[in-house]
C-alpha positions in Angstrom: 24.0 -22.9 -96.1 21.0 -21.4 -94.4 23.2 -19.0 -92.5 25.1 -18.0 -95.6 21.8 -17.4 -97.5 20.4 -15.3 -94.7 23.5 -13.2 -94.7 23.4 -12.7 -98.5 19.7 -12.1 -98.4 20.1 -9.2 -96.0 22.6 -7.4 -98.3 21.2 -4.2 -99.9 21.6 -5.5 -103.5 19.1 -6.5 -106.1 17.5 -9.9 -106.0 19.0 -10.9 -109.4 22.5 -10.4 -107.8 21.8 -12.3 -104.6 21.5 -15.7 -106.2 24.8 -15.6 -108.1 26.6 -14.1 -105.1 25.3 -16.9 -102.9 26.4 -19.5 -105.4 29.9 -18.0 -105.6 30.3 -17.7 -101.9 29.0 -21.2 -101.2 31.3 -22.7 -103.8 34.3 -20.8 -102.4 33.4 -21.8 -98.9 33.3 -25.5 -99.7 36.5 -25.3 -101.8 38.2 -23.7 -98.8 36.9 -26.5 -96.5 38.2 -29.1 -99.0 41.6 -27.3 -98.9 41.6 -27.4 -95.1 40.8 -31.1 -95.1 43.6 -31.7 -97.6 46.0 -29.8 -95.3 45.0 -32.0 -92.4 45.1 -35.4 -94.1 48.0 -35.0 -96.5 50.9 -37.3 -96.2 53.8 -38.0 -98.5 51.4 -39.9 -100.9 48.7 -37.2 -100.9 51.1 -34.2 -101.0 50.8 -33.4 -104.7 49.0 -30.7 -106.7 46.7 -33.3 -108.2 45.3 -34.4 -104.8 45.0 -30.8 -103.6 42.9 -30.0 -106.7 40.7 -33.1 -106.1 40.2 -32.2 -102.5 39.2 -28.6 -103.4 37.3 -29.3 -106.6 34.9 -32.1 -105.7 33.5 -30.4 -102.5 33.4 -27.1 -104.3 31.5 -28.4 -107.3 29.1 -31.0 -105.7 28.5 -29.5 -102.3 29.1 -25.9 -103.1 27.7 -25.3 -106.5 25.1 -28.1 -107.0 24.1 -28.0 -103.3 23.7 -24.2 -103.6 21.5 -24.6 -106.6 19.3 -27.1 -104.8 19.2 -24.8 -101.8 18.1 -21.9 -104.0 15.4 -24.0 -105.5 14.0 -25.0 -102.1 14.3 -21.6 -100.5 13.1 -19.4 -103.4 10.5 -21.6 -105.0 
């Protein structure tokens, strides 16, 4: 997350736009990682839209969004 925050922080945009941009990119990144994990571990039992949604949604929400909020609190406090 530090690498992503440093990349977003260097962008020539206002500070009020950097925080939402970081949260969006962090959430998308962890959702993509969850999708890649689902592609690796899926079998006949896990090969449904429900499991794909769970593998994408939980990491995106908890690690991406909530983790990003905690990161912003720590870095920008």
